[in-house]
Structure formats: C-alpha cells, structure tokens
Phi, psi and omega in degrees: 000320179298323182290326177294321188288317183294329186286309196261338190306129181264135004255015185242009178295169184297316183292332175286325179291319180298329188262355189290327181291317185295321184289322179292321177295321179293322184285326176298314182301318186294322179293323180285334170300317186289325175296313182288332186274313186261336178052058186288157181232182183293339180271354182288135175267117189243135164251122184256112180255116173103048179286165179229152174276345177284140186254347181286172181047032180057039186303308182252066186287342172292306181298330181285335189242337188297138182284349186230064184299338177298339177280355186261132160252124185248139185248129177227150182256114185170192180256162175295134180103337181283351182240029186294325184293315172312307185296325177289325180286321187236063186301332181276353182272136178275123184256126181242124177270120177193168174274133179300344181269356181200088193253143183285042180235157178287162171308131174058026180291343185238152176281322183227130170256131185240130183214117178246122172055049180235315185304329180293351185253001189284323183133231182283173183300325178295314175295325180291323181292326176294319177301313181296317179293324176294315174309313184277350171285321184270357177217155189271342180218141182242134170235101192233131181243153178198147173301140176289125183294341181265009170280137190301335185242127175287128183291353182259302179290328194053037170256129177285137168075338187298324178298344177272351184279160177307146187313306181301320178294310181306308179297324180297319178292322173305310179302316180297326189261017180075019187245037190298339177302330188268008182273053182189152178278348182299312180278334179208125175221088190292152180239150175255171174310312175303318179297314180299311185297319185294331183275347180294141175298154180297140181086004178277133173270124188211154170222158185235130185246124184267135170255107193261144172234121179061035181079355180253141179291111175270327183232136172251129172247119184266125176243112184237143180229142176284149173068026184069019186301000000 
C-alpha cells in the first residue's frame, strides 16, 4: 500500500512527477492555440469556467500567461474562502463561485468562454451537455479542451487502456490498483470527438483540434460559435 501511495499520490507521487513536463507542454500549446484561433485583445471579455486553487501543473495557465487579466472573469465551484490562493495570485481577475451548468450571467455576456479540462469532471453525459449548453449561452464563442477518451493513457488515473474497458471491469481495476476515487463517473467521465459533437446545440458551428502525442490525439479542443458564425 505504501508503494501505491508513493506512486499515485496526487500531486507529488512518482507517476504525477514523471508526467508533469508533458502536461505543462500540452497546456503551453493549448494557450498558444487559444491566442492563434481567437486573437483576443485588451477589450475582449473572457469567462474562464473551472479554475482551481491548486497552482501546480500549469493548472490556471490562462490567468498565468494572459497579458490582460483584468478582462477575465473566472468561475469556480466551491465555497467562499476555498480560493484564497487563486485570488491572491490573480488579484485582477474577477472570481465568481458558481456551478458551470447554471451560471449567473446574461446571454452573450462574454465574447469568449474558455474551459480547460473541466467538462470530463461534470458527471453524466446529460450533465456534460448542460455544461456545454450553458457555456454557449453566456458567451458567443467557446474554447473548450478535454482529454481524448481514445488516448491510451487516462490523464487522471495514469493507467493505460483501463478506461476503455466495460464500466464494472474498469471500476474494479481502479479499486484494485488503489485508484478507487475514479470508480465513478462523477470524478471523471472522458469524452471522444463524437461525444463532443453530439452534445452541441443545434445550429452551432464548430471544429475540433487535436493535440497529438506520438501521433495519437491526447487532447481535444472544441472551438464553437453560435448561429453558424
């Protein structure tokens, strides 16, 4: 058991340390993809849905690198006081505590809604569709990234191929390997390109860009505009 803890303990276990560089590199590419695809300016109103108080592994890379942080509103799910480190680190960013499936904003209040590695943590496919629809309600353009369900290694459990197995078998293996936290769809429910496309509201114009590692799509980035823009 102690060996398992040292290997898998988040965020400083051996497996997490070994994959840290790959995760940071992927997120750097995603940030430059965001700038290149959407070309935001100092006046662009951005909503970042799903920020984290944890600062490791380039988690809040938009707030960390974006040159106009005053244009960002960040949404986090939690209680008051849980995001003190985030607010101290990014004092110019407006923080709103809310559920990404039901946000207290007007229709099209933002030019861009940004969300990185969040939708896979929302729950069932129905809940994920609610999240996607809400993001497209409050913003005219959506930039959303999520791990590809067909990449051989799940970026959360860090176990190869297990996430492709039938649900009861997958959950049993997670428990056996000391990864019982993932034996439920609530913490992680991975999506494929087809899953993302099928959940989009009717009339949405979209494209999906793959970030590849060794020729296989590791991350999927959805760029979507309402009304066939």
